[in-house]
Structures are given as structure tokens and as C-alpha cells.
TIBAMI-740762 format. One record per residue: residue number from 1; x, y, z of N, C-alpha, C in turn. Coordinates in Angstrom, 2 decimals. Each point is the difference from the previous one (the first is absolute). Example, Ala and Ser with C-alpha at 12.3 -4.5 7.8 and 13.67 -1.06 7.14 Angstrom:
<atoms>
<atom baro="1" n_xx="13.19" n_yy="-5.69" n_zz="7.80" ca_xx="-0.89" ca_yy="1.19" ca_zz="0.00" c_xx="0.90" c_yy="1.20" c_zz="0.00"/>
<atom baro="2" n_xx="-0.35" n_yy="1.05" n_zz="-0.72" ca_xx="0.82" ca_yy="1.19" ca_zz="0.06" c_xx="-0.77" c_yy="1.09" c_zz="0.73"/>
</atoms>
This chain:
<atoms>
<atom baro="1" n_xx="0.70" n_yy="-1.32" n_zz="0.11" ca_xx="-0.93" ca_yy="0.95" ca_zz="0.20" c_xx="1.10" c_yy="1.39" c_zz="-0.28"/>
<atom baro="2" n_xx="-0.41" n_yy="1.21" n_zz="-0.86" ca_xx="0.91" ca_yy="1.25" ca_zz="-0.02" c_xx="-0.91" c_yy="0.68" c_zz="1.04"/>
<atom baro="3" n_xx="1.32" n_yy="1.64" n_zz="0.12" ca_xx="-1.08" ca_yy="1.32" ca_zz="0.60" c_xx="0.14" c_yy="0.82" c_zz="-0.77"/>
<atom baro="4" n_xx="-0.92" n_yy="0.77" n_zz="0.21" ca_xx="0.08" ca_yy="1.30" ca_zz="-0.58" c_xx="0.87" c_yy="0.76" c_zz="0.61"/>
<atom baro="5" n_xx="0.92" n_yy="1.47" n_zz="-0.26" ca_xx="0.58" ca_yy="0.91" ca_zz="0.94" c_xx="-0.55" c_yy="0.20" c_zz="0.96"/>
<atom baro="6" n_xx="-1.30" n_yy="0.04" n_zz="0.01" ca_xx="-1.07" ca_yy="0.72" ca_zz="1.24" c_xx="0.70" c_yy="-1.17" c_zz="0.70"/>
<atom baro="7" n_xx="0.09" n_yy="-1.16" n_zz="0.52" ca_xx="-0.33" ca_yy="-1.15" ca_zz="0.65" c_xx="-0.92" c_yy="-1.49" c_zz="-0.67"/>
<atom baro="8" n_xx="-0.91" n_yy="0.93" n_zz="-1.15" ca_xx="-1.54" ca_yy="-0.50" ca_zz="-0.27" c_xx="0.81" c_yy="-1.96" c_zz="-0.59"/>
<atom baro="9" n_xx="-0.90" n_yy="-0.62" n_zz="0.82" ca_xx="0.41" ca_yy="-1.85" ca_zz="-1.34" c_xx="-1.07" c_yy="0.62" c_zz="-0.65"/>
<atom baro="10" n_xx="1.13" n_yy="-1.16" n_zz="-1.31" ca_xx="-0.41" ca_yy="-0.06" ca_zz="-0.93" c_xx="0.29" c_yy="-1.12" c_zz="-0.59"/>
<atom baro="11" n_xx="-1.12" n_yy="-0.96" n_zz="-1.05" ca_xx="-0.14" ca_yy="-0.94" ca_zz="-0.70" c_xx="0.82" c_yy="0.16" c_zz="-0.86"/>
<atom baro="12" n_xx="0.26" n_yy="-0.65" n_zz="-1.35" ca_xx="0.64" ca_yy="0.01" ca_zz="-1.39" c_xx="-0.70" c_yy="-1.26" c_zz="-0.83"/>
<atom baro="13" n_xx="-1.44" n_yy="-0.25" n_zz="-0.05" ca_xx="-0.94" ca_yy="-0.58" ca_zz="-0.82" c_xx="0.03" c_yy="-0.49" c_zz="-1.09"/>
<atom baro="14" n_xx="-0.14" n_yy="-0.71" n_zz="-0.92" ca_xx="0.76" ca_yy="-0.35" ca_zz="-1.31" c_xx="-1.50" c_yy="0.22" c_zz="-0.57"/>
<atom baro="15" n_xx="-0.32" n_yy="0.60" n_zz="-1.36" ca_xx="-1.34" ca_yy="0.03" ca_zz="-0.32" c_xx="0.01" c_yy="0.24" c_zz="-1.68"/>
<atom baro="16" n_xx="-0.84" n_yy="-0.76" n_zz="-0.03" ca_xx="-0.12" ca_yy="-0.20" ca_zz="-1.90" c_xx="-1.21" c_yy="0.66" c_zz="-0.74"/>
<atom baro="17" n_xx="0.66" n_yy="0.41" n_zz="-0.87" ca_xx="-1.64" ca_yy="1.35" ca_zz="-0.09" c_xx="0.59" c_yy="-0.38" c_zz="-2.06"/>
<atom baro="18" n_xx="-1.37" n_yy="-0.08" n_zz="-0.54" ca_xx="-0.16" ca_yy="-0.36" ca_zz="-1.33" c_xx="1.34" c_yy="1.29" c_zz="-1.26"/>
<atom baro="19" n_xx="0.37" n_yy="0.09" n_zz="-0.38" ca_xx="1.48" ca_yy="0.96" ca_zz="-0.55" c_xx="-1.11" c_yy="1.28" c_zz="-0.39"/>
<atom baro="20" n_xx="-1.29" n_yy="-0.08" n_zz="-0.15" ca_xx="-0.67" ca_yy="1.60" ca_zz="-0.67" c_xx="-0.36" c_yy="0.60" c_zz="1.75"/>
<atom baro="21" n_xx="0.20" n_yy="-0.89" n_zz="0.49" ca_xx="-0.80" ca_yy="0.66" ca_zz="1.89" c_xx="1.41" c_yy="0.88" c_zz="0.46"/>
<atom baro="22" n_xx="1.07" n_yy="-1.28" n_zz="-0.30" ca_xx="0.56" ca_yy="0.28" ca_zz="0.63" c_xx="0.93" c_yy="1.84" c_zz="-0.66"/>
<atom baro="23" n_xx="-0.01" n_yy="0.20" n_zz="-1.13" ca_xx="0.23" ca_yy="1.27" ca_zz="-1.04" c_xx="-0.76" c_yy="1.02" c_zz="0.74"/>
<atom baro="24" n_xx="-1.26" n_yy="-0.38" n_zz="0.53" ca_xx="-1.31" ca_yy="1.04" ca_zz="0.17" c_xx="0.44" c_yy="0.40" c_zz="1.53"/>
<atom baro="25" n_xx="0.56" n_yy="-0.69" n_zz="0.70" ca_xx="0.46" ca_yy="0.20" ca_zz="1.37" c_xx="1.19" c_yy="0.73" c_zz="-0.02"/>
<atom baro="26" n_xx="0.94" n_yy="-0.45" n_zz="-0.58" ca_xx="1.29" ca_yy="0.84" ca_zz="-0.06" c_xx="-0.11" c_yy="1.12" c_zz="-0.72"/>
<atom baro="27" n_xx="-1.29" n_yy="0.40" n_zz="-0.93" ca_xx="0.37" ca_yy="1.42" ca_zz="-0.80" c_xx="-1.06" c_yy="0.51" c_zz="1.14"/>
<atom baro="28" n_xx="-1.00" n_yy="-0.99" n_zz="0.79" ca_xx="-1.25" ca_yy="1.01" ca_zz="0.94" c_xx="1.08" c_yy="0.78" c_zz="1.04"/>
<atom baro="29" n_xx="1.11" n_yy="-0.96" n_zz="0.45" ca_xx="0.52" ca_yy="0.09" ca_zz="1.29" c_xx="1.20" c_yy="1.51" c_zz="-0.76"/>
<atom baro="30" n_xx="0.71" n_yy="-0.25" n_zz="-1.04" ca_xx="0.74" ca_yy="1.24" ca_zz="-0.62" c_xx="-0.84" c_yy="1.35" c_zz="0.03"/>
<atom baro="31" n_xx="-1.17" n_yy="-0.10" n_zz="-0.42" ca_xx="-0.80" ca_yy="1.03" ca_zz="-0.21" c_xx="-0.25" c_yy="1.43" c_zz="1.70"/>
<atom baro="32" n_xx="-0.18" n_yy="-1.48" n_zz="1.15" ca_xx="-0.17" ca_yy="0.59" ca_zz="0.96" c_xx="1.24" c_yy="-0.11" c_zz="0.81"/>
<atom baro="33" n_xx="0.86" n_yy="0.49" n_zz="-0.71" ca_xx="1.49" ca_yy="0.01" ca_zz="0.71" c_xx="0.45" c_yy="-0.60" c_zz="1.23"/>
<atom baro="34" n_xx="-0.47" n_yy="-1.66" n_zz="-0.20" ca_xx="0.10" ca_yy="-1.00" ca_zz="1.43" c_xx="0.60" c_yy="-1.04" c_zz="-0.83"/>
<atom baro="35" n_xx="1.22" n_yy="-0.85" n_zz="0.66" ca_xx="0.05" ca_yy="-1.38" ca_zz="-0.43" c_xx="-1.24" c_yy="-1.07" c_zz="0.19"/>
<atom baro="36" n_xx="0.39" n_yy="-0.65" n_zz="-0.76" ca_xx="-1.18" ca_yy="-0.99" ca_zz="-0.16" c_xx="-0.17" c_yy="-0.54" c_zz="1.05"/>
<atom baro="37" n_xx="0.56" n_yy="-0.37" n_zz="1.29" ca_xx="-0.04" ca_yy="-1.22" ca_zz="1.15" c_xx="-1.03" c_yy="1.49" c_zz="0.70"/>
<atom baro="38" n_xx="0.47" n_yy="1.67" n_zz="0.16" ca_xx="-1.07" ca_yy="0.60" ca_zz="0.99" c_xx="-1.57" c_yy="0.15" c_zz="-1.23"/>
<atom baro="39" n_xx="0.42" n_yy="0.03" n_zz="-1.26" ca_xx="-1.38" ca_yy="-0.02" ca_zz="-0.56" c_xx="-0.68" c_yy="-0.88" c_zz="0.30"/>
<atom baro="40" n_xx="0.21" n_yy="-1.72" n_zz="-0.18" ca_xx="-0.67" ca_yy="-0.88" ca_zz="0.11" c_xx="0.03" c_yy="-0.61" c_zz="1.63"/>
<atom baro="41" n_xx="0.36" n_yy="0.79" n_zz="0.77" ca_xx="-0.26" ca_yy="0.19" ca_zz="1.90" c_xx="-1.56" c_yy="0.85" c_zz="-0.34"/>
<atom baro="42" n_xx="0.78" n_yy="0.79" n_zz="-0.16" ca_xx="-1.70" ca_yy="0.94" ca_zz="-0.14" c_xx="-1.17" c_yy="-0.82" c_zz="-0.45"/>
<atom baro="43" n_xx="0.40" n_yy="-0.13" n_zz="-1.47" ca_xx="-1.27" ca_yy="-0.77" ca_zz="-0.18" c_xx="-0.54" c_yy="-0.97" c_zz="0.48"/>
<atom baro="44" n_xx="0.49" n_yy="-0.85" n_zz="0.99" ca_xx="-0.50" ca_yy="-1.04" ca_zz="0.67" c_xx="-0.23" c_yy="0.67" c_zz="1.21"/>
<atom baro="45" n_xx="0.34" n_yy="1.01" n_zz="0.17" ca_xx="-0.66" ca_yy="0.68" ca_zz="1.51" c_xx="-1.66" c_yy="0.87" c_zz="-0.46"/>
<atom baro="46" n_xx="0.13" n_yy="0.14" n_zz="-0.78" ca_xx="-1.47" ca_yy="0.51" ca_zz="-0.92" c_xx="-0.86" c_yy="-1.10" c_zz="0.12"/>
<atom baro="47" n_xx="0.35" n_yy="-1.16" n_zz="-1.07" ca_xx="-1.06" ca_yy="-0.98" ca_zz="0.28" c_xx="-0.34" c_yy="-0.63" c_zz="1.17"/>
<atom baro="48" n_xx="1.21" n_yy="-0.23" n_zz="1.07" ca_xx="-0.25" ca_yy="-0.83" ca_zz="1.08" c_xx="-1.74" c_yy="1.21" c_zz="0.95"/>
<atom baro="49" n_xx="0.89" n_yy="1.52" n_zz="0.13" ca_xx="-0.91" ca_yy="0.68" ca_zz="0.40" c_xx="-1.54" c_yy="-0.44" c_zz="-0.47"/>
<atom baro="50" n_xx="0.10" n_yy="-0.15" n_zz="-1.17" ca_xx="-1.47" ca_yy="0.43" ca_zz="-0.66" c_xx="-0.57" c_yy="-1.96" c_zz="0.35"/>
<atom baro="51" n_xx="0.39" n_yy="-0.72" n_zz="0.11" ca_xx="-0.17" ca_yy="-1.18" ca_zz="-0.13" c_xx="-0.73" c_yy="0.10" c_zz="1.98"/>
<atom baro="52" n_xx="0.61" n_yy="1.08" n_zz="1.17" ca_xx="-0.79" ca_yy="-0.29" ca_zz="0.93" c_xx="-1.07" c_yy="1.19" c_zz="-0.02"/>
<atom baro="53" n_xx="0.32" n_yy="1.20" n_zz="-1.03" ca_xx="-1.43" ca_yy="0.91" ca_zz="0.12" c_xx="-1.51" c_yy="-1.19" c_zz="-0.46"/>
<atom baro="54" n_xx="0.44" n_yy="-1.36" n_zz="-0.68" ca_xx="-1.00" ca_yy="-0.40" ca_zz="-1.17" c_xx="-0.54" c_yy="-0.78" c_zz="1.33"/>
<atom baro="55" n_xx="0.96" n_yy="-0.73" n_zz="0.53" ca_xx="-0.96" ca_yy="-1.14" ca_zz="1.62" c_xx="-0.54" c_yy="1.35" c_zz="1.33"/>
<atom baro="56" n_xx="1.02" n_yy="1.36" n_zz="-0.21" ca_xx="-1.30" ca_yy="0.40" ca_zz="0.80" c_xx="-0.98" c_yy="0.60" c_zz="-0.29"/>
<atom baro="57" n_xx="-0.45" n_yy="0.27" n_zz="-1.56" ca_xx="-0.99" ca_yy="0.37" ca_zz="-0.30" c_xx="-1.04" c_yy="-1.02" c_zz="-0.79"/>
<atom baro="58" n_xx="0.68" n_yy="-1.40" n_zz="0.05" ca_xx="-0.78" ca_yy="-1.23" ca_zz="0.40" c_xx="-0.31" c_yy="-0.58" c_zz="1.39"/>
<atom baro="59" n_xx="0.22" n_yy="0.31" n_zz="0.97" ca_xx="-0.13" ca_yy="0.02" ca_zz="1.49" c_xx="-0.94" c_yy="0.94" c_zz="0.22"/>
<atom baro="60" n_xx="-0.06" n_yy="1.24" n_zz="-0.52" ca_xx="-1.10" ca_yy="1.38" ca_zz="0.23" c_xx="-1.29" c_yy="-0.39" c_zz="-0.32"/>
<atom baro="61" n_xx="0.04" n_yy="-0.36" n_zz="-2.33" ca_xx="-1.17" ca_yy="-0.57" ca_zz="0.03" c_xx="-1.02" c_yy="-1.09" c_zz="0.83"/>
<atom baro="62" n_xx="0.81" n_yy="-0.91" n_zz="0.69" ca_xx="-0.18" ca_yy="-1.17" ca_zz="0.50" c_xx="-0.50" c_yy="0.41" c_zz="0.94"/>
<atom baro="63" n_xx="0.23" n_yy="1.16" n_zz="1.16" ca_xx="-0.67" ca_yy="0.39" ca_zz="0.99" c_xx="-1.08" c_yy="1.08" c_zz="0.03"/>
<atom baro="64" n_xx="0.09" n_yy="0.60" n_zz="-1.55" ca_xx="-1.62" ca_yy="1.07" ca_zz="0.11" c_xx="-0.61" c_yy="-1.05" c_zz="-1.11"/>
</atoms>
């Protein structure tokens, strides 16, 4: 396991994408002036937040 300069532990998973998706991710990261790892980490955070929101809405709908 590696750490960032601020001491946060990080993993370096191996992931696979179709060539066109990988190129699109690199282009998007470049356009946002981020490295690919940071861009993908933010995309994962947003997806997880959306998932949590979906669960919250479903719970609210069950109750109301």
C-alpha cells in the first residue's frame, strides 16, 4: 500500500477499459487539468454518493 504526501493510504488497483473509453477518460482528465487517477477517484466518489442518495430516496418513499 502506498501513501500520499499527506499520509493518506492509497491502493493502486489494476483496472481495464475498452480502448475508446480509456482514451475518453484520459482526454477528460486532461481537459479538467487533473491526472487520470484523481479524475477517476472523483468519478467513483460521485457514483458512490449517487448510490447513497438513491438508497435514501427509496427509504423515504417506503416511509411516505
